[in-house]
N, C-alpha and C positions, 0 to 999 in steps of 0.2 A: 561216381558218388561213393564216398567212403562211408563206412559204418563203424560205430564204436558201440560195443555191447558191454553192459555192466552185469555184475553178478553179486548177489547177497552173500554174506559170510555164513559159515555153518559147519565148521569142523569137517568130519568125514563126509558129510553130505554136500560139501561145497561144490564138488565137481558136477553133481547132478543139478544143483541150482544154477550153475553156470551154463550147463547144457540147455536148461530150460530157457534162459535168457538169450542164448545164442545157439539155435538148433544145429548149426553146422559144426559146432565145437563139441563133439562127442568125446568125453574124456574117459580114459581107462586107467584105473589105479591098481597097483598091487604092492604088497609089502612082504614078499618072501624074503626070509633072512639069508644073507650071505656075508660072511665076515672077511674083512681085509686081512691079507697075510702081511706079517711084519718082517722087516729086514733089520740087521744090526744097525744101531743108532750111533750117531756122532754128536759132539757138542755143538750147540747153536748159541748165537749171541743172546744174552739176557736170560738164559735158562741155567738153573743152578746145578743140575746133576743129570747123568745119563738116564736115570729112572724117569725124571720129569720130561726129558726129551722123548722117551718112549711113549709117555702118556699123550704127548701132543699128536702122535700119529696113529692112535688106535681109533679107527673108524669102522662103523658098522653100516651095512646096506639097510636102508629103512623104507624105500619105496620108489615108485616111478609113476609117471603120467604120460599118456600118449595122445598126441593131437590127431584129430580124425583125418587130416589130409595125408598123414604118413609120409610126408616129404621131408627133405633135409632141414634141420634146424641149424642155421649157420652161426648164430650168435646168441649168447645168453649173458645178461649183465645185471648185477645187483645195483640197487640205488644207494650209492655211497655219498651222494650230495646231502642227504637228509637222513641221519642215522636214527631218527625216530621211526623211520620206515626201513630200517636196515634188513628186515626179513622179506622185503619186496624185491622181485626181480622180473625182468622181461625176457622173452624169447622171440625170435623171428624165424619164419619159414614160409615158403611159398609167398602168397600175397597177404600174409597175416602176421600180426604182432599180438602176443598174449602177455598179460601182466598177471603174475601170481604172487601169493604170499605163502611162505613156509609156515606150516602149522606143526604142533607137536605130534609125535608118533609117526613121522614120515609122510604126513598128509600135505596136499597142495590145495590152496584155495584160489580159484580163478576170480580175479577182480575185474578185469576188462579184456575185451577182445577187439582189436582194430582190424578191419578188412579193407584192403585197398580196392577202389572201384574198378581198376583195370585188371581183370583176370585173364585177359587174352581171348583170342578167337580160336576155335577149333578148326583145323584145316580139314578139307574134304578128301585129301589124298591119303595115301597109306602112311605117310610120315617118314618111316625109315630111321635108321640110327645115325645117319650122317649129319642131318641138320645143316644149318648154314655156318659160315665162318663166325668165330667168336666176335660178337658185337657187329655183325654184318648189317643188322637192321637198326643202325644208329644206336641209341642208348638202350633199345629194347631187344637187341639181338639175343638169341638163346642157344648159341652153338656150343661146341665142345671146347676142350682145353687147347691151349696154344701148342704148336709144334715143339717137341722136346720137353713138354711139361710132365710133371709127375702125375700120378693118377688122381682123378676126382677133384678138380677145381670147382668153384661154386657154379659157374655157368654150365659146366659139363654135367654136374649132378642135377641141376635144375632142369636141363634139357632131357636127361635120362628119365627123370621122374614125371615129366609131362611132355612126351615126345611129340604130341600133336598140337602143342600150343605154339601159335605163330607169333604172338606178342603178349605182353602182360608183365606185371610187376612180380619180381621175386626179391624179397628182402634178404640182404646179406649181412647187415650190421645194425646195431642199435646202441645208443648211449643215453644216459640220464643227464639232465641239466635241471636248472631251477630258474624260475622267473624272479629276478632280484627285487622287483617292485611288489609283487603279490605273494611271493613265497610258494607259488604253485609248482608242483613237480611237472617237468617237461620230459617227454621221451622223443628222441630223434631217431628216425628210421631212414634207411637208404638201401639201394640195391640196383637191380638190373636196369631200371629206367633212368638212372643218373639224377634222380630227384631226391631231395631231403624233405621228408614229412616231419612236421613238428606237432606233436600231440600235447595238449594240456590235459594231463591225467586227472587233475582235480575236477575239471568241468566235463571231462569225457568228450573232447571235441578236437578236430584238426584246426590248428590256428594259422598255419602258413606252410607253403611249399617253396623250397629254394630250387632254382634251376640254373645250370651253367655248365656243368661238366658235359663232355661229348660222349662219354661211355660210362659203363657201370661204376658204381661207388662200392668200394670194398671195406672201408673202415671209417670211423668217426672218432675224433678226440675232442673233448671239451676242456676249456681252460680251467685250471683248478681254482683260481682266485677270481676270474672274471667269466662266469659261466655263460654270459651272453656271447662269448666268442667261441667258435668251434672250427675244427679242421675236417676236411674230407679227403680221402685218398681214392684215386680213380684209375681205371684202366686206360684213361687217356694220357697217362704218364705224368699227371700233375697232382699237386696238393693245393686246395683252396682254403682260404681263411674267410669265414663268414661272421657277420654281426647279426645276432638274433634280434636285438633291440631295434635296429634301423632297417633290417631285412636287406642287408648290403653284402656284396662280395667285396671284401677289402683288398685281398691280394691273391696272386697265383704264384705258386712256387714251382717253377718249371723252366726249361730252356737249356742253356749251355751247361750249367752244372747240375741240372736236374736228373731225374730218373730216365732211363732209356727203355723201360718196359713198364708193365702195369705196376702201380703202387698198391701194396697189399695191407700195410699196417702203419699205425701212427701212435704216438704217445707224447703228451706234454710232460715236461719235467714237473715233479710233484710240488715243489715250492718255488722254483725258478722258472716261472711260466713264460719267459721270453724265449726259451729254447724248447725245441721239440724234435723227436725222432721220426724218421720215415724209412721204410724198407720196401723192397719189391722183387719182381721177377727178374730184374737185372742183377741179382745177387748183391746189390749195394745197400748199405746202411748209411744214412745221412743225418747230420744234426744241422738244423736250421735255426735262425734267430729272428725274432720279431723286433729286435732293437732298431734296425734301420727304418722301420715303418711305424714306430710308436706314434708319431704325430699324425700319420694317416689313420691309424686306429682311433685316435681321439676324435678326428674329424668325422669318422664313420659313425660315431655315436650320435652326431647331430644330423645325419642324413635322415630322410623320410622315404620309406619304400624304395631305397636304392638310389635316390635322387638328391641333388643339392641345387642351389640357385633359387632365384625368385623369392629371396628372403629366407630360404631354408639352408641351414648349415651351421657347423659348430664354430666357425670363424667368419669374420666379415668377408674375407676373400671367397670362402666357400658359398656364402649366402648371396653374394653379389652375382649379377648377370642373369641370363635366362635359365630356366629350369633345365637341368641336364643330368645324365647318368653319373653316378659317383665314379671318380677317376681311379679305378682299380689298378693297383701296381703289380708289375711282374717282377718277382725276385728270382734271379737266375743262379746265384752263388750260395752254397751252404757254408757253414762254418767248418764242417767235417764231412768226409766221404771216404768210405773204405769198401774194398772188394775182398779183403784179406781174412775176414772172420769166417765167412761161409763161401762155399763154392757152388751153391745152388740157390733156388728161390728162398728168400727170407720172408716168411709169412706171418711172423709175430715179433714185435719189439716192445720192450717196456723199460722205463727207467727204474733203477733200484738205488735211490740216492743219486750220486753222480756216476754210478756204474750202469752198465747196460746189460739187459737180458735179451737175447735174440735166439730165434728158432728157425731152423731150415728143415729140409725134407730128409736129412741124412741122420736121423735118430739122435739128435743132440740139441740141447739148449745150452748156449754158451753165456758165461758171465765174464765181462771184460771191461776194461777201462779205456775210453778214448783219450788220446794225448792232446796236448795243446789246448786245453779248455780252461786253464787257470784264469786267464784274463776275461773269460766270459762268465765265470761262476758268480753266483750271488749266494751269500750264506743263508741258511734256513732261518726262519723267524725265531726269535728267542735265543739266539746264540749259535754257537758252532762256527768254527773257523772256515777258511777257504779250502781246507784239505780234504774235501770229499763229502762231508756232511753225513747225515744219517742214512742208513740203507733202507729203512722202512719209513714210509710217510703216507699220510692220508690225502687222497685226491679230494676228499670232501673239504678239508680245512687247508690244504696246501702246506702243512707243517709236519715236522717229524713227530713221532709219537713219544710219549713219556717213557723214560727208561730205555731209550734206543742208543745209549752211548756205546754199548758193546758193538753195535752194528756200524757205528761210525768208523771203526777200524776197517770193516769190510767195505764200507762206502768209499773209503779213500785208499784202499790197497792198490798198489801199482804192480805188484809181482808176488811170487810165492813167498818171498822173504818178509812181506808185510810193509816194505818201504815204498812210499809213493815216489815214482820217478819224476824228475823235474820236467817242467814244461818249458824247455829252453827253445831257442830259435831252431836248433838243429832237429827238433821234434816235428817241425812243420815241413811238409813236403807236398808236391803235386801228386795227386792220385795217379796210380798206374794206369787208370783207364784213359788218360789223356783227353778227357772230354770237358775239362773245366776251364777252357779258354786261357790256359797258361797262368792263371792266378794261383797264388799259394793257398792251398786248402789243406788243412790237417788231414792226415790219412793213417797215422800210425795208431796201433792199439795194443794193449797188453792183455793177453788171455789170463784169467784168474782160475776159472773152473769150467768143466763141462759136465752137465747133468745128462746122463745117458738114458735114452728111451729105448723102446723095443717095439717091434710089430708095426712100424709106421708104413711099411710097404711103399715108401716114397709118395705117400699121399700128401698133397699140399692143401693149404687153407685149413689147417688144424691148429687151433690157437690155445695157448695156455692161460691160466688165471692165477691170481695170488690174493692173499688177504691184505689188508691195508698196511700191516707192519712187515710183510714179507717173511713171516715165520713159515708159511706154508705155500708151496708152489705146486700146482697140479696141471697135468697135461694128459690128454687122451691119446688113443692109438687107433689104428685101422681095425683092430680086432675087439674093440669094446672095452679095453682096460684103461684104467686111469692110474698114472704114476705120480706119486707124491714125493716132493723133495723138500729139503731145508736149505734155502738159498743163503741164509745169513750165517754161513759157516765161519769159524775163526781158526779152526785147527788145520794146520798144513796137511796133516795126514788125511783129512776129510775131503780133499780136493777131488778125489775120484767121483764123489757125489752120486753114488748109487741111490736108487729110490728108498725112501724110508718106509713106504708102504706101496703095495700094488692092489688097487681096488678093482673088484670085479663082481659080477652078478650074472646068474643064468639068463636073465632077460636082456642083458646088455651085450649084444654081439655085433652090432654094426659100428661104422666109423664114428668115433667121438669127435665132433667138429669143434666144439669149444667147451672148456670147463670154466666154472666160476666158483670162487671161494668166498664165503661170507666174510664180513669185515673182521671177525675175530677168529676165523679159521675153524669154527665149530661145524660148518656144513660145507660140503662140496657137491656141486651139481654138474651134470654132464649132459650136453645137448647132442643128440645123435642123428645119424643119417636117415633113420627110419621114423623120425618125428617123435621120438621118446625123450623124456628128461628123467635122468636117474639121480638119486640122492643118497649120499652117505653122511651120517652124522657122527661126530666124535662121541665116544663112549662117555656118558654123563659123569661117572666116577672119575675117569681119567681126566676129563676136562676140568673138573673141580680141583683135582690134585695139581694139575698143571697151572691153573689160575692161582692157587694158593702158593705154589712154589715161586711163580713169577712175582706175586705180591711181596713175598718174603725177601726175594732178591732185591726188589726195588727199595724195600725198607732198609736193607743193609747198606745199599748205595747211599741213601740219604744220611 
């Protein structure tokens, strides 16, 4: 039996009010000052001067909150589907999801706490540090990292934090969506038990649970224009497409051309929603298409509780015959697959326009362009050619932001000289992995920039975040620091991409599992291994100056 707790608002006393509503959620806040150190700045797209660039990356540590379970928080996500609630974010750790609102002065307000009913059973034995094999107990296994892994994967950290737990839920990911009919905010949660929980935040209740994966779920991606569609990445080496509206599993992306190890990360293209990225522990990054199954997706909208037939279905053919399970399709071939960008686990991927940002465990986030995508591209809404589009775009609206023309060059850049390389037939080749069934699958990529991290200690399942326009990219480290970058670079001399700021605080010393950046880049939050969430806010005067400079630049463009 799951429980959802609510909390009244109340400024600095909000945490205490939340603790009263949810006794298990004892929150601790602090606001000791620690200022970010600054690095030399380079020019970014859409910013008029180096002084304004510097203003963009002046952050000050403003506070933290610690959840009472003190176990790893593996995911933190702002609600970008409804920008009226852009200051609301969710975190997940252990069997709990917590929804917060950012308040002025570095404060956090707890809005709701969801606790999964399956907390596991305590074993009577001594436990020991060995545990079982990863995923040995079906979807609820709680063992350590796979052989050859970097340190500190999600299952390993969960097992270390609760060594005597034989079974139970541990959430690894969360994503926001919206009910298109009612406008209610939805929060999707998934983790160790391979189940996707769907919470209606407006009503404070669990509305559905999706089941299908054979092992843990590591990530969720929601379609930017059709939020009733979402993807899940699993340790069973597959990606699944689900329909929230009809509670249906539409397709499974796996097989001959699929991943050969755990899938760790997903992302839908921000405006061209028929393409999505996946990456995993097989070092591979793949681009898949929903194009071949568009008709199936339309039919899934007419299914009821995963079934068609007996008069139920979007087409006469689907509605005819006896009631039966929806015919889930298996998609085996991606549009693109490469092993050449990284040589280790790829634990985070994001689209930046038509470019790709990807992170591995070797202290680098790479910005690169996949080849042979011209025939699959769709231009962004409101204009823009087929040559790469805008580098910054809103997942909420699925459209590029105003004034992003400067980033269009970055979004379509094919090499250091700024010229986009042609997508001719010779750019298409069979992946060197030899596992794609002999079909021609694009595999070539052009590296544009590397953003250098530090102190990763080969820790995997550490994920970066960015604002909606990709002015600010933030990623944590194994030593509690957060590195801030400007990914929308236009200067060839800036391709070294050293951090624009290094954020730290005396209280932040454990592994930063994920960072999230507010929609406008004014706040950066970091979810850590010890159950803490730390917050840095942009200096108000610097933020105002940067906003004024951006507005002036936009006016000159007009």
